[in-house]
Phi, psi and omega in degrees: 000347175294334181269358176295117181292148180253135179237138182249133169252123184237131183236127184242162179236128178297339186268352181202163184281355185285150178222162179225138180230138178232138181248133180233136171274164183292330181293314179297318179301313184303313178304311178295323183287315177300315176299312179296324177293320179290324182288329174291328179286321172305308181296324176297314170312309179292328180287321185299314179287330181296313185286325170305317178297318178305313182295309178302320180297318170309299176314311179297314185296321179293325172292325182292317173301319171300323188287320180297322170297326180290316178303315182299309185293330172300314184293320169297324174291320173311301178312303177305323175298316178297321175299315176301312185299317181296321181294318182290330179295317182296310184299322180296320181294323187291308193287327182294318176295317182297322177299313185297311180292330176269001172073023182273126179248103177249030186297325181285343183256346181278128179293139173260128184288126169211114185289348188277307201235010182247127180258125175249141181244071185289170181310129181298342184273005190242128183293124180225026171224131188294334177290339174281318182291331186267345188300313179308335183233037179304311183301321190291331185285344182275344182271145180283353177291331172280106183298144182296334177300312183292324179293330170289313183294326181291315181296315175301324181290321182292323183292328180288324182294318184295321182297308179306315179304319175295315180299321181306315184304306184302312180300316184291328172293319188289320177289331171293332178284324177295312186300320182290329178287329193252002181308316181253030180236052182293331186289324179287324171294320178294329186259008175258127184308139187209354179230171178282151187278351176199177172260116178183171183265153181282148180251246178282137183267174178288137173133207183275136180214176175265125178296131181288347177266314187258345182079002180265162188276114174229178180273133172255110184277010178213206185223119180274130166249127183272121179207166188283152178302132179096350177302142180291141172240126181245158181290145182262010176181171176292143184191174172245140178294116180256344181201131174218122183166204186239137178235143183293328173276308182281349183075213175290116194236135176239129176244134172244135178256115181265004182076183185045029176084003177264131170229148174242139178245141185231105191248167172062040177283161175260342176206137181258128178244013174233160174246166179300137181087355181292139170268131178242159170244171180300127169091359182281138174291124188249327185193182176222149195293144182213213182202051183260163177075206182281083187219150187247002176176171182300117173188167175254133165265113188244128183237147169234127181233136186238113183064034187083349180267124178295131166241159183307115183293335182298330176297340182255012171248102189270332184214194182281173181300159182312000000 
């Protein structure tokens, strides 16, 4: 330590003769210099990390906001796809009923949907590729903030939309086939039952049920509509009245002959408003709801028979009541 150099720091003032002196060894100065250097490096590193963290935090918040927006879009897209699916289901049911009641057999012409081996070329103006659906959010899907589960759900939703697009294409072609077959068959269409016979809620459906009188399981050949006594009952298509009278089981009954082997039955009426041989049109009032015959309450028993065989009347109700 004897060879350690000494350094003196002297401070003087112009206003006085006083001076102040500090003595430092070279070792102390080296230590202070090293310490200050380390402190400077640490502070610099801290500020670099701090600003880097601020940038990353900003990016994360931005991605979180975009992610929330994407989730909302996915939810809305799912809602819309369900609406489309329900709409297509109703149209499929409608076309199926229309083919059934008009006797059109288009099995050889109806395209069968198969995602594996059927090539469908839908309208170009409908989005039908999940890559297109995902393109706007491609950057988000590359970020870890979007969970793989969300990506999977979005891809499945896109596939669902592709399926619905193909399904709509098939339904459109099916409907066109029906239209082409019915274009020149206005008489057939006019005389085919196609609406509910009254305004009321459905009760017992077509098929097997327990008989309310005997308790035995029997076949119910029609569709019951619950309504108040006196509710108007109308013809469900053009026809000729082929029977008006009283039947032990049906009570006061009206039978309409629509031609082409199709007849409609309206039973348990309280009042009959047509006569044998009358010609009726769609919507003409033919009777009023009652509780006559083998009945447990006010209602209308509605039947459709094709060549004498009872069929499900639901298949002959294409829309709301007249």
